C-alpha positions in Angstrom: 2.1 -3.7 28.3 5.6 -4.3 26.9 3.9 -7.2 24.8 0.5 -5.7 24.5 0.0 -5.2 20.8 2.0 -8.5 20.1 -0.4 -10.5 22.5 -3.3 -9.0 20.3 -2.2 -10.3 17.1 -0.9 -13.6 18.7 -3.7 -14.6 21.7 -7.2 -13.8 20.2 -8.1 -16.9 18.1 -11.2 -17.8 17.1 -11.9 -21.0 15.2 -15.4 -22.5 15.3 -18.4 -21.7 13.5 -21.1 -19.6 15.1 -24.1 -21.8 16.0 -26.0 -19.7 17.9 -28.2 -17.2 16.4 -27.5 -13.8 16.3 -28.9 -10.4 16.3 -30.7 -9.5 13.4 -30.4 -5.2 14.6 -26.6 -6.5 15.0 -25.7 -8.0 12.0 -27.5 -5.0 9.6 -25.4 -2.9 11.5 -21.9 -4.9 10.7 -23.1 -5.8 6.9 -23.1 -1.9 6.3 -19.4 -1.1 8.1 -18.0 -4.2 6.2 -19.7 -3.1 2.9 -18.6 0.4 3.4 -14.9 -0.8 4.1 -14.7 -2.5 0.8 -16.2 0.2 -1.0 -12.9 1.8 -0.1 -9.7 1.6 -2.2 -7.4 2.1 0.7 -8.0 3.1 4.3 -5.1 4.9 6.8 -4.7 6.0 9.9 -3.5 6.0 14.0 -4.6 3.8 16.7 -4.2 4.2 20.5 -4.0 1.1 22.7 -5.1 1.7 25.9 -5.0 -1.4 29.1 -7.0 -1.0 32.1 -6.4 -3.2 34.9 -9.7 -4.9 36.5 -10.0 -2.1 38.7 -10.3 0.5 36.4 -7.3 1.7 36.6 -5.0 3.1 33.2 -2.0 0.2 33.1 -0.8 1.7 30.0 -1.1 3.6 26.6 0.6 2.7 23.3 0.2 4.4 19.8 0.3 2.9 16.4 -0.8 3.5 12.7 -2.7 1.1 10.3 -2.4 0.9 6.6 -5.2 -1.2 4.5 -5.8 -2.2 1.0 -8.2 -5.0 0.4 -6.8 -8.0 2.0 -3.1 -6.2 2.4 -2.4 -4.7 5.7 0.5 -3.0 7.7 0.0 -2.5 11.3 3.2 -0.5 13.3 2.9 -0.1 16.9 6.7 1.1 18.4 9.1 -0.8 16.6 6.8 -3.7 16.5 5.9 -4.2 12.9 3.0 -6.5 11.0 2.6 -6.9 7.3 0.5 -8.6 5.1 0.9 -9.0 1.5 -2.4 -11.1 1.3 -0.6 -14.5 1.4 1.5 -14.4 3.9 2.1 -12.2 7.3 5.5 -11.3 8.9 5.6 -10.1 12.4 8.8 -8.0 13.7 9.1 -8.0 17.3 10.6 -4.4 17.1 14.3 -6.9 18.3 15.7 -9.7 16.1 12.4 -12.1 15.0 10.1 -11.9 12.0 7.5 -14.6 12.4 6.1 -15.9 9.0 2.7 -17.2 8.9 -0.6 -17.8 6.2 -2.8 -15.3 6.1 -5.7 -17.3 6.5 -4.5 -18.3 9.9 -3.6 -14.6 10.9 -7.3 -13.5 9.4 -8.6 -15.7 12.5 -6.8 -13.3 15.0 -8.4 -10.0 16.7 -6.4 -7.4 15.1 -6.8 -3.8 14.6 -7.1 -4.4 10.6 -9.9 -7.2 11.7 -12.0 -4.9 13.9 -12.2 -2.4 11.4 -13.2 -4.8 8.5 -16.7 -5.4 10.8 -16.9 -8.6 9.7 -17.3 -11.3 12.2 -19.5 -14.2 11.1 -17.4 -17.3 11.6 -15.6 -16.1 15.2 -18.3 -14.4 17.7 -22.0 -14.2 18.1 -23.2 -10.7 18.3 -26.0 -8.0 19.5 -26.7 -5.1 19.6 -26.6 -3.2 22.7 -27.5 0.3 23.0 -28.4 3.1 20.2 -27.6 6.0 21.9 -26.4 9.5 20.9 -24.2 9.0 17.8 -22.5 5.5 18.5 -24.2 1.9 17.8 -22.6 -0.5 20.7 -22.2 -4.4 19.3 -21.2 -6.7 21.8 -19.4 -9.7 20.8 -18.9 -13.1 22.2 -16.2 -15.5 20.4 -17.6 -19.0 19.7 -14.5 -20.8 21.1 -15.2 -20.9 25.2 -12.0 -21.3 25.5 -10.2 -18.5 25.2 -8.5 -16.3 27.1 -11.6 -12.9 26.6 -14.8 -12.8 27.8 -16.0 -10.2 25.2 -15.5 -7.3 22.9 -17.6 -4.1 22.8 -17.4 -2.4 19.1 -18.8 1.3 18.8 -19.4 2.4 15.3 -20.4 6.2 14.1 -24.4 5.7 13.2 -23.3 7.8 10.4 -20.0 7.1 8.7 -20.8 3.0 9.6 -17.1 3.5 10.9 -16.3 1.4 13.9 -13.8 4.5 16.0 -13.3 2.4 19.3 -13.3 -1.4 20.4 -13.0 -2.6 23.9 -11.8 -6.3 24.7 -12.5 -7.7 28.1 -10.1 -10.6 29.2 -10.7 -13.0 32.3 -9.4 -11.2 34.7 -11.7 -8.5 33.8 -8.8 -6.6 32.7 -9.5 -4.3 29.4 -7.7 -3.8 26.1 -9.5 -0.7 24.6 -8.8 0.5 20.6 -9.6 4.2 19.8 -9.1 4.4 16.1 -8.3 8.0 14.7 -7.5 10.2 11.9 -8.7 7.4 9.4 -8.2 8.7 5.7 -11.0 6.7 3.4 -9.7 8.2 0.2 -6.1 7.0 0.5 -3.6 6.0 -1.9 -1.0 3.0 -1.4 0.9 1.2 -4.0 1.0 -2.3 -4.0 4.8 -2.5 -3.1 4.5 -1.3 0.1 2.9 -4.2 1.4 5.6 -6.3 0.1 8.4 -8.0 2.5 11.5 -6.5 2.2 14.6 -8.2 5.0 17.2 -5.2 4.0 14.4 -3.0 5.9 15.5 -5.3 9.6 18.3 -5.8 11.2 20.9 -7.7 9.5 21.2 -10.1 12.4 17.2 -10.6 12.3 15.8 -14.4 12.9 13.2 -15.3 10.3 10.8 -17.9 12.0 8.5 -20.1 9.2 
C-alpha cells in the first residue's frame, strides 16, 4: 500500500487505439459524463483508495484530494502530490524526488482525474453491464493486453452523470477501489495554483526530467 497511489499513476498505461466495436449504450453514458465534466469550470473533491487481496480482504486504505480545471489538475495523497499545468506534470514522491513528464504522456495513465473525465476511447473497449438501482455500471478492458490489469468497472450516478466509484482488477486478482466524495462542481480555482513551484518542496529535492 505504501506506493499504491504512485502505482496507479505510473503503471496503468494504454497506448493503442480501439479496434473492437464498443457498446453504443456504454458510449452514450460515457459521452454524457465527459460532456458534463467539460461543462464545469472547475471541480474539487476527495477520494478514498482501498486495496483488496485476491481473497477479498481489505489490504489498506488511503485518502486524497483532487482539483481539476480543464486540462490542469492537482492530486494529493498523503505527502505525494501530482501537479499538471496542462503542459507538464510534476510528480512528487513525498520525499526528495520530483519527476517531470509531458502532459500528453501522463494523460495516458489511469489517474483519479482520468477516471472522472469519462473519456476512454483510445485506451479501452467498454460495455454496459448493469443498470440496476441508481447507478450504471460499465466495464472497461485495456486494448493493450500486455498491461498488468484486466479490467476497470465504473459506477456512474444516473441522475448526476458523474462517476462515483471505480474498481481496477489486476492480473493477480487484487483490486484497487477509488471512491469519490464531496465533489464540488462549482469550484473556483485560480490558474496560479497549478503552476509548479520548487520552493514548496524540500530544499534538497531532486528533479528528474
